[in-house]
Structures are given as C-alpha cells and as structure tokens.
C-alpha positions in Angstrom: 104.9 128.3 95.1 102.4 126.9 97.6 102.8 126.9 101.4 102.4 124.5 104.2 99.0 126.0 104.9 97.6 124.9 101.5 99.0 121.4 102.1 97.6 121.2 105.6 94.2 122.6 104.6 93.9 120.1 101.7 94.9 117.2 103.9 92.6 118.1 106.8 89.6 118.8 104.6 90.0 115.4 103.1 90.3 113.9 106.6 93.7 112.2 105.9 96.5 111.5 108.3 99.9 112.7 107.4 100.8 109.2 106.5 97.8 108.8 104.1 98.4 112.2 102.5 102.1 111.5 102.0 101.4 108.2 100.4 98.7 109.7 98.1 101.1 112.5 97.0 104.2 110.4 96.8 106.4 111.9 99.5 107.6 110.6 102.8 105.6 111.2 106.0 108.7 112.7 107.6 109.0 115.3 104.8 105.3 116.2 105.1 105.7 116.5 108.9 108.7 118.8 108.4 106.7 120.9 105.9 103.6 121.3 108.1 105.8 122.0 111.1 107.6 124.8 109.2 111.1 123.1 109.3 111.1 122.7 105.5 109.6 124.8 102.7 107.4 123.3 100.0 109.8 122.5 97.1 108.8 122.8 93.5 108.9 119.0 93.3 106.5 118.6 96.2 104.2 121.3 94.8 104.0 119.5 91.5 103.3 116.2 93.2 100.4 117.7 95.2 98.9 119.4 92.1 99.1 116.1 90.1 97.7 114.0 92.9 94.7 116.3 93.3 94.4 117.5 89.7 94.7 121.1 90.8 96.7 124.1 89.6 99.1 126.1 91.7 96.5 128.9 91.6 93.9 126.5 93.2 96.4 125.7 96.0 97.0 129.4 96.6 93.3 129.7 97.2 93.6 127.0 99.9 96.4 129.1 101.5 94.2 132.1 101.7 91.2 130.2 103.1 93.3 128.4 105.7 95.0 131.6 106.9 91.6 133.4 107.3 90.2 130.4 109.1 93.1 130.3 111.6 92.9 134.0 112.2 89.2 133.7 113.0 89.8 130.8 115.4 92.5 132.7 117.2 90.3 135.7 117.6 87.5 133.5 119.0 89.8 132.0 121.7 
C-alpha cells in the first residue's frame, strides 16, 4: 500500500494543486487533503486510481515514498 508521501511527492513534482491532482486521479479534493494531512490513510481504491492515472505500479509509488522521506529528512537537517 502506498502512503501519503508518495501521493504528495507525485503531485508536487508535477506541479499540480490538490484540486488538479484529485480531478486527474478521480477522487475528491477533500479526500486528498485528508490523506495528505494524515487524517485518512490511502485506501486500496485510491492507490489503484493513482497507479492507473499515472500508469505506475505500486512498486513505483513505493519508490516515491522513499525519495520523499529522504528529501524531507534532508530539508529538516538543513534548517
């Protein structure tokens, strides 16, 4: 299962707003906001919608998770 980090990383690297990303994937903006804020976990349904919208595998999205987490740790250390 992918995490909010993969979703946020994918959205931000493409330069999309939450509204634009939600529309592209086929979920509500409110759900996306709740996922990125940590109030909701990424469901299997949302995970499948993201992988279909971007023609990615879940393994690809796990890679985004790892990259995003490393990037955030680096930024926090630099502050």
